[in-house]
C-alpha positions in Angstrom: 110.6 -155.6 -58.5 113.2 -153.5 -56.9 115.9 -152.9 -59.7 118.9 -154.6 -57.4 116.6 -157.8 -57.0 115.8 -157.9 -61.4 119.8 -157.5 -61.7 120.1 -160.5 -59.9 117.7 -162.7 -61.8 119.7 -161.1 -65.1 123.1 -162.5 -63.9 121.3 -166.3 -62.8 119.6 -166.6 -66.3 122.2 -165.3 -68.0 124.5 -167.8 -66.3 122.3 -170.4 -67.1 122.5 -170.2 -70.4 125.5 -170.1 -71.2 126.5 -173.1 -69.2 126.5 -176.3 -71.4 123.2 -178.1 -69.3 120.7 -180.4 -70.9 117.7 -177.6 -72.6 115.4 -179.3 -69.8 116.8 -178.5 -67.0 117.9 -175.2 -68.4 114.2 -174.7 -68.8 113.2 -176.0 -66.0 115.2 -173.6 -63.8 114.5 -170.7 -66.2 110.5 -171.1 -65.8 111.7 -171.7 -61.8 113.4 -168.0 -61.6 110.4 -166.7 -63.5 107.4 -167.8 -61.1 109.3 -167.7 -58.0 112.5 -165.6 -56.2 115.9 -167.0 -56.3 116.2 -169.2 -53.8 119.8 -171.6 -52.1 117.6 -175.1 -53.6 118.1 -173.6 -56.8 121.8 -172.2 -56.5 122.3 -176.0 -55.2 120.7 -177.3 -58.0 122.7 -175.1 -60.6 126.0 -176.3 -58.3 125.3 -179.8 -58.7 124.4 -179.7 -62.1 127.6 -178.2 -62.9 129.4 -180.8 -61.3 127.4 -183.4 -63.1 128.2 -182.1 -66.4 130.7 -184.1 -68.5 134.5 -182.5 -69.2 133.6 -182.8 -73.2 131.1 -180.7 -72.7 133.1 -177.6 -71.9 135.4 -176.0 -74.1 138.6 -176.6 -71.5 139.4 -177.1 -68.3 139.4 -173.3 -67.7 135.9 -172.7 -68.8 134.6 -175.0 -66.2 136.8 -173.7 -63.5 135.1 -170.4 -64.4 131.6 -171.3 -64.6 132.3 -172.9 -61.2 133.7 -169.2 -59.9 131.1 -167.8 -61.7 128.3 -169.7 -59.8 130.0 -169.3 -56.5 130.4 -165.5 -57.0 126.5 -165.3 -57.6 125.5 -167.3 -55.1 127.9 -165.7 -52.7 126.3 -162.2 -53.5 122.5 -163.5 -53.7 123.2 -164.6 -49.9 124.6 -161.5 -49.3 121.9 -159.3 -50.3 119.3 -161.8 -48.8 121.0 -161.5 -45.4 121.4 -157.4 -46.0 117.4 -157.3 -46.0 116.9 -159.1 -42.5 119.5 -156.9 -40.8 117.5 -154.1 -38.9 119.6 -151.0 -39.1 118.0 -148.9 -36.2 118.4 -149.2 -32.9 
């Protein structure tokens, strides 16, 4: 597995472990990452799960905003990397 793909997966795993998602959701997502590659569906589920968490689960409103921003950045980086792999550099 190339290093950049492994790094992307590690960043997403670290993010999932930091956010106060329910344990069963965390376990399912971590298994999915281990078995498959990162997917658009996974990022959508993570984002929906983050929005569904009650405000009491976070230390502050800023924590929720930080997690949302971090997830958006992870998603954007994954999309850009995926698109760059499909781009043909030769003429």
